[in-house]
GUDREN-766938 format. One line per 8 residues: number of its first residue (from 1); their letters; for each residue x, y, z of C-alpha. Coordinates in pm, whole numbers, plus 50000, padded with zeros to 5 digits. Layout:
# residues N
NUM	A	X/Y/Z  ...
//
This chain:
# residues 135
1	MSVGEWRV	50000/50000/50000  50137/50341/49905  50185/50624/50155  49905/50818/49984  49666/50522/50015  49762/50472/50379  49703/50842/50443  49355/50835/50286
9	IALLGQDP	49255/50526/50483  49385/50681/50806  49203/51011/50743  48878/50834/50657  48916/50620/50967  48934/50938/51175  48668/51133/50982  48432/50861/50856
17	ETTLNRLA	48244/51061/50591  48424/51337/50410  48472/51474/50060  48761/51434/49820  48842/51806/49845  48860/51797/50223  49075/51482/50212  49309/51648/49964
25	RRAALDKA	49349/51954/50189  49407/51743/50501  49656/51517/50323  49834/51809/50154  49775/51663/49807  49620/51832/49507  49276/51716/49395  49411/51526/49094
33	QMSRVVTK	49655/51325/49307  49384/51257/49565  49142/51151/49292  49391/50892/49164  49448/50754/49515  49073/50739/49584  49011/50563/49251  49269/50296/49339
41	LDSRGFIR	49120/50242/49685  48769/50230/49539  48873/49968/49282  49024/49758/49562  48701/49775/49761  48840/49981/50052  48625/50291/50014  48270/50376/49914
49	RDAGTRRS	48153/50684/49723  47808/50824/49800  47641/51125/49640  47660/51431/49860  47527/51783/49829  47567/51962/49495  47851/51800/49301  48034/51664/49605
57	TRLSLTAE	48079/51297/49677  48101/51162/50031  48377/50908/50086  48382/50647/50360  48554/50319/50441  48390/49990/50349  48399/49701/50599  48715/49578/50426
65	GQEVYLGL	48863/49929/50439  48782/49948/50810  48971/49621/50866  49273/49761/50682  49247/50081/50887  49244/49890/51215  49548/49686/51105  49739/49995/50997
73	IGAANERD	49650/50184/51314  49756/49887/51526  50097/49882/51360  50128/50261/51382  50034/50257/51751  50298/49991/51820  50563/50202/51650  50435/50514/51825
81	GMLTDQVS	50476/50337/52158  50840/50261/52083  50900/50627/51998  50716/50775/52295  50899/50543/52534  51205/50758/52460  51048/51068/52621  50933/51127/52979
89	PAKMGVFE	50556/51124/53044  50568/51491/53151  50733/51598/52825  50489/51383/52625  50199/51554/52802  50327/51898/52699  50394/51776/52346  50042/51633/52314
97	EVLDTLDA	49890/51959/52443  50081/52154/52180  49972/51913/51906  49608/51931/52020  49621/52311/52016  49774/52318/51668  49528/52058/51540  49229/52253/51672
105	FARQLEDQ	49361/52573/51515  49431/52401/51182  49073/52268/51176  48939/52618/51249  49147/52756/50964  49022/52483/50732  48661/52560/50824  48718/52935/50780
113	EAEDRNLR	48880/52881/50440  48584/52668/50330  48345/52937/50453  48543/53205/50266  48535/52996/49946  48157/52954/49979  48114/53328/50035  48320/53406/49723
121	KTTVDGIN	48102/53167/49521  47792/53369/49612  47950/53692/49491  47917/53781/49123  48124/54074/48994  48140/54223/49343  47763/54195/49399  47635/53950/49656
129	SEAVGFS	47398/53722/49462  47183/53664/49772  47128/54037/49808  46990/54064/49453  46781/53746/49463  47000/53498/49271  47027/53238/49546
//
């Protein structure tokens, strides 16, 4: 399994139903790269595509994909344990707090960027389409 495929399975395991665009942003891949990875995983029976709102497609793990996810996470957790054993519990606590703070902020930024993109879509030539009855 490629790193990109592993990343998609891990992200879908954490966020069970999401879109290709959101996955691409979270995995730091462009949409074309993410589309290729998703197509491979779909053909192997690891993910399911369901129609979402507008033109979006919701992606989720199949039962087989969930099994792969659990296996990958088990191996990752084992390796993580070997790494974290090298650092005191107090330092790990501080490190985890910092990561949680950065993760929460990154998610807020992602949500704000999505909101900003949606706002720009409703604006036509500097005129808010909702204000003139186009929505």
